[in-house]
N, C-alpha and C positions, 0 to 999 in steps of 0.2 A: 247379103252384103252388096252394097253398090259397087259395081265393077269400076266405075269412074272415080270413086272416092273410098279407098280401103280404110280410111281413118274416120268414116262417118259415125261409127258407134264407139269410138275410143276416146278416152280422156286425153286432152292435149298436153300431157306432161312430158312427152317424148318428142324429139324432132321428127319430122316426116321421114319415114323409112324409104330407102332408095329402091328396095325390091322386096318381094315376098318369096320366102323359101318354102319349098314343098317336100324336099327329100334330101337325105344325107347318107353317105356311105364312106366310112373311113375319114379321110381328110377332104373329101369332095362333097359339095352341096349343089343342089339344082334349084332354079327359080321357076316361077309359073310359066315362063316362056321356054323352059327346057334347057336354059343355058347353064353350063357347069362352071363352078368356081373352086379354087383351092382355098380352103378355109384355114386361115391363120389368125382368126378371131376366137374360134372355139367357144362361142357363146360367152365370151369374156372369161376365158380360162376355166370353163366348165367341162367341156367334152374331152377329158384327158385321155380317153380310150379311142377317140375319134367318134364318128357317128355310127350308131347301130352296130356296135361290136357284137358278133353273133352270140358269144357266150354270155354277154351282159343281157342281151335281148331275151335269151332263153330263160335266164334266171328270173328276170322281172316278169315275163309272161307266166311262168309257172307260179310265182307268188300271187299274181292277181287272181288266179283260180284257187288259191289256198286260203289266204287271210290277208286283207288289205289294211284293216284298222282294228284296234282293240282298246284304245285309250291307255293312259298311264295308271288306270285303276288296276290293271293286270300286266304281268310280264308277257312278252312274246319272245320266241326263240331268236329271231334275227337280231333284235335289239341287244339281247344278252351276248350274242356272238360278236356283234360289231363292237360293243363296249370292250370286250376282252381283246379283240384284235387291235384296237386303237391303243389301249393301255400297254399292250405288249410292244407296240412300235414306239410309243412316246416315253413311257416310264411309269412307275407306280403312281396311281392316281385314280380318279373317278370321272365318269363321263356324264354329260347332259346333252340331250338331243333336241333339236329344234328344226326350223325349216329354211333358214337363210343365214348369211353372214351377219346381217344387221342384228338378227335375234341373238346370234352367238355373242356378238360384241356387247349387246345390251346385258347379257348374262355376266360378262366380265366386269362391266361397270357396277352391277349390283354386288358382285363379289368384292370389289374394292370398298364399297360402302360397308359391307359386313365385316371386312377385315379392319377397317377404321374403327368401327364400333367395338370390336373385340379388343383392339389396342387401348381403347378408352374405357375398358371394363363395363361395356354394355351401354354407355352413354352415346346417343346418336348426335350427329351434327358437329362434333368437335374435330374429327379427323375424317375428311371425305374428299380431299383434293386429289385429282389424277393429273399427272404430268404427261402430256402427249407431245408429238413432234409437229412443228409447223409444216404445212402442206399435207398433213395427214388426211386420210379418208377412212372413216370407220362406220359409214352407213348413214341412213336417212331417218332413223327413229330420233326422238328428241335427245336421248342420250348420245347416240351416234353423231348427230349433227353438232352437239355441243363439243364433242371431241374432235370435230373436223373444222379447223379454222379457215374456212374458205367462204367467201361472199356468195358464190354461186350455190352453195349448199345451205347456208344460214339465212340468206336474204329472204325476207318476207315472213319469217317464222320466229323472230325475236319477240320476247326475251328468251334467251337460251337458258338451259339448265346451268345452275351455278356449280363451281368447283373444278374448273379446268385451267391449266396453265400450259404454256407451249415453249419448248426449247428447240434449238436448231438440230436437225438430224446430223449425226456424226460430230457433234460438238458437245462432248461430255460435260465440259464446264458449264455450259448454258443450262443443262438439266440439273446439275448439282446446285446451281445458284437458286433454283426454284423450290428446292426442298425446304419445308418448314414444318412446324408442329401440327399443321393441318393435313399434311400429305399422307395419303394411304397407299398410292400405287404409281408406277410408271407403266405406260401403255403405248406401245409402238408397233408399227408394221415392220416386219423384217425387211421387206422391199415395198416401198410406196408404189403401188400399181397405178391407181387413178391419177396420181400427180406426176407420172412420167418415168416410172421404173428407176426410182432413187433407192440405191442399195445401202442399207445400214452396214457399216463396216464391221468385221469381226472384232476389232479393237474397241469400237464404240459399244457393241452389245456386251462384250466382256466387262467393260467399264460400268454399264448400267447394272449388270448382275452384281458387281461389287458394291455399287452405291445402294442397291436395294438390300443387300445383306447387311451393310453397315447401319442403315437407318430403319431396318425392319419393315421395309415396303414390299409390296407385291410387284414382281416383274411379270407383266402380262403382254403377250405378243399376239398380234393380229396376223394370222397366216391364211386368211380367207382366200386370197388370190395366189399367194406364192407357195402354199403348202401342197401336200399330197404329191410329192415327187417332182414338181415342176422345175425345181432348180438343180436337181441331181442329188438331193437328199429328201427323205420323207418330209421333214420340216426344214425350211430354209435356215432357221436359226441354228440348226445343227452344224452348219459350216463354221460357226464361231466356237463351237464346243460348249455352249452354255446350256443349262437346263432352266427354262422359265418356270414360273409358278402356275401359270395358266395359259392356255392357247385357245384361240378361236379359229374354227375351221368351217368351210362350206365349199362352194363352187365345185372344184374337181372331185370332191369326196363322193358325190352321187353319180358322176359320169353323165349327167343330163337330167337326173331326177332330183327335185329340190330336197336338200337336207343341210342342216347346220349342226355343228357339234362343238362342245366345249370340253377340254380336258383340264382338270384341276388337280394339282399335286396332292397326294394323300394328306400332307400336313395341313392343308387348308380346305379340304373337301367337306369337313364337318361344319363349316360356317353356314352351309345351306342345311335346312331342316324341313320336315314336312310342312307344306303350306307356304314356304318362303319364295318359291318360284314354280312355274309350271308352263306347260305348252300342250294344247289339245292334240295336235298332230305330231309333235316331236317324238321320235322313236317308233313311228308306225312301221309295221313289218314290211311294207312295200318299199319305203325309202331305205330302210336298213338293209334289205336284201340287195337293192341297187348298189349301196355303198360296199357291202361285203363282196359283191361281184367285182367291183372296181379293185379292191385290195387284192383279191385272189388272182385276178388277171394280171395286175401289176407284178405280183410275185412270179406267176407262171411264165410270163413273157419277159421277166427281168427288165422292166421298163425303166427303172431308175438307173440301172447300169447302162442301159441303152442311151439315155439322155447324156450320161457322162462320156459315152463313146463317140457319139456323133455331134454333140453340142459344140466342142471346141472348134472343129472345122467350120461349122455354121457361123460362129462368131467371127472367126478369122476372115471368112469370105465377106461377111457384112462390113467388117472394118476396111477390107481392101476396096470394097465398093464405095464406102464413104470417102476414101482417099481420092477416088476418081471424080467425085462431085462435091468438092469442099464448099462450094457456094450454096449448096442445098442441104447437105448433111454435115452437122458439126460434131456429132459424137454417136457412138454405139456403146450401150452399156446394158448390164443385166447379168443373169446367171442362168445356165441351162437353157430351158425352153421358155424363158421369160425375158424378152429382149426389148429394149427401147431404142428407137432410132430418132435421135434429136435432129429436128429440122431447123433451118434458119428463119422459117416463117410459118404461117398458119398451115397446119397439116390437113385441113379439110379438103382443099382441092386435090392434094396428092392422094389422100385416101380414096377420093372419087375416081381419080385416074387409075389407081391400082385396081379398083373394083371393075372398071371398064376393061382393064387388061386381064381380068380373071382371078385376082387375088383379093381376098377379104382380110382386112386388118382393122385394128381399133385405134382411134386417136386417144390421147391422154393429155393431161395438163402440161403446160410448158412446151407446146409445139412438138409433141412426141407422137410417134407411131409405135404402137405396141404390136409385137409379133408373139403370138401365143399358140403355137402349134400343139396338136395332140402329142402325148408322150409316145404314141405309136408312129410318129412321123419318121419315115426312112430318110437316108441320106439323099435319095433321089427326090423325095418331097421337098426337103430343105433346099436342094439345088434348084428345083423348079421355082420355088418362091424367090430365091436370089436372082434368078434369070428375069423374072417379071419385074422385080424391083429395079434391076439394072436397066431394063428397057424403058421404064417410066422415068427413072431418075436421070439417065443420060440425055433424055429428050426434053428435060425440064429447063427453063419454063416453057410452057406451050405458047406458041405464037397466037 
């Protein structure tokens, strides 16, 4: 690699990276120059146990010396154990494993088509529409892009896959108005992460559940970013008390190892049959071991309860800071360890300033800074982040 140009051999689909990370431990990471940062980006909500949790590392290391891949022609023990563990947490149903959130969401979109065909007694193409939310983000596959009504995602790749309509998040009437005899499913993020931490209200989600029941539609939820305990429930939609028909998971599930998963309620699981869907690496024993370790450590260390214990004070301190700098921060919103700080202007310079001050955060749509600490973050870690935010915010704008 050219020391002067770290991007010399990489496709230019990402913005230039500001630094190169070489090591992580807990909530801290270090760059090539040895500088330490407090990581509140978490690989974009991936490293829920922090970096290199010793129990997670030991499990993954042991599995690499045992069996790393077997294909889906055969079962492997970690896959079966993970499927059972997730079904026990979510509800009666069946699991499908893949490698990413985009792949999980693509599976959900295929499920909607299969459900529509079943509703039409096996005739394809009559009932296939999926109603999503404006400002959604469901991935960068062609199905995911079509479900993501954002120019920055769709631009350059049209024509999009047909069969999508978009209502306003938290406006139940706007979703109801889009239902017709072509509709197969409603598909929403419980919390819109990429678009700025926009939380679907419990009343809205309960209303969607009722609409789907009334019209025999699937209610599918994208919990790729907000699931796996991040909000203080295993699934964020549990705050509303609803049970969806299908859920897409990824990011925090593997603790840093790539894995995606789909849970489908027992009633609809039989819509998939041999040959209707597949994934070469999905459910491989190494990825499933990593995910099992995440779930076991979450239970052992009571991390969901921990989020509920320390999260409220974290939110309170962020709101108090926002009140100190009203010209810069207009709102703080989110749940648990998934927080959006709404700025009055472009977050890019603020993100850079925070990085220079030793705090890594992620920008999101609508001039928002995302704070995504590991579920293991202590009250001291959260206070340290607030202190850096205060230092940067109160000195803004820079001269």
